[in-house]
C-alpha positions in Angstrom: 0.0 0.0 0.0 1.2 3.5 -0.8 0.8 6.5 1.3 -2.8 6.9 2.4 -4.7 9.6 4.2 -7.5 9.2 6.8 -10.2 9.6 4.1 -8.7 6.7 2.2 -8.7 4.5 5.3 -12.2 5.5 6.3 -13.4 4.5 2.8 -11.6 1.2 3.0 -13.0 0.7 6.5 -16.6 1.3 5.3 -16.0 -1.3 2.5 -14.5 -3.7 5.0 -17.6 -3.4 7.2 -19.8 -4.2 4.3 -17.7 -7.2 3.5 -17.8 -8.3 7.1 -21.6 -8.0 7.4 -22.1 -10.1 4.3 -19.7 -12.8 5.4 -20.7 -13.4 9.1 -23.5 -12.4 11.4 -22.5 -9.1 13.1 -24.5 -6.5 14.8 -23.7 -3.2 13.0 -24.1 -1.2 16.2 -21.3 -3.3 17.8 -18.7 -2.6 15.1 -16.3 0.0 16.4 -15.3 3.1 14.4 -11.8 2.9 12.8 -10.5 5.4 15.4 -11.9 3.3 18.3 -10.5 0.1 16.8 -7.0 1.7 16.4 -7.1 2.9 20.0 -8.1 -0.6 21.2 -5.2 -2.1 19.2 -2.8 0.5 20.7 -3.8 -0.7 24.2 -1.7 -3.8 23.6 1.9 -3.0 24.7 3.3 -5.6 22.2 1.5 -4.3 19.1 4.5 -2.8 17.5 6.7 -5.9 18.1 3.9 -8.2 16.9 2.9 -6.3 13.8 5.6 -7.2 11.3 2.9 -8.8 8.9 -0.9 -8.7 9.0 -1.0 -12.5 9.8 1.4 -12.0 12.7 -0.7 -9.1 13.9 -3.9 -11.0 13.6 -2.6 -13.9 15.6 -1.4 -11.5 18.3 -4.8 -9.7 18.3 -6.7 -13.0 18.5 -4.7 -13.9 21.6 -4.8 -10.4 23.1 -8.6 -10.3 22.8 -9.4 -13.9 23.6 -11.2 -13.2 26.9 -13.2 -10.4 25.3 -14.2 -12.6 22.4 -15.4 -15.2 24.8 -17.3 -12.7 27.0 -19.0 -11.0 24.0 -19.5 -14.1 21.9 -17.6 -12.7 19.0 -14.7 -14.0 16.8 -11.7 -12.1 15.7 -11.9 -14.1 12.4 -15.3 -12.5 11.8 -13.7 -9.0 12.1 -10.7 -9.8 9.9 -11.7 -7.3 7.2 -11.8 -4.3 9.5 -8.7 -5.5 11.4 -6.8 -5.5 8.2 -7.7 -1.9 7.4 -6.9 -0.8 11.0 -3.5 -2.7 10.7 -2.5 -0.9 7.6 -3.7 2.5 9.0 -1.5 1.9 12.0 1.4 0.8 9.9 1.1 4.1 7.9 1.0 6.2 11.1 3.3 4.5 13.6 6.4 6.7 14.0 9.8 5.3 13.4 11.6 4.3 16.6 13.9 7.0 18.1 17.5 6.9 17.1 19.6 5.3 19.9 23.0 6.2 18.5 25.0 8.4 20.9 27.2 11.1 19.4 30.5 11.7 21.2 32.3 15.0 21.2 35.9 14.7 20.4 
């Protein structure tokens, strides 16, 4: 994916919701906004380490939210289309890690 802006991701997210609603039973009122989903993903301290690929991220998310999925009777697999959009939105906005190189005067 090239450089996207928020409008592009919102459009992709809307399309992903439509795909998700056709593929599995979901209550539209329980589908988070893109912003809310991104914030939920950022709650996981290991997100940046576990997000090298979408599949790696998805496996991490499935484990990270396992208890929530059981409590709410939902499946991460049913939300895969919106998770994919949120993943790519985050990858486009996560800042590079700070430089750790030390400069010495001399």
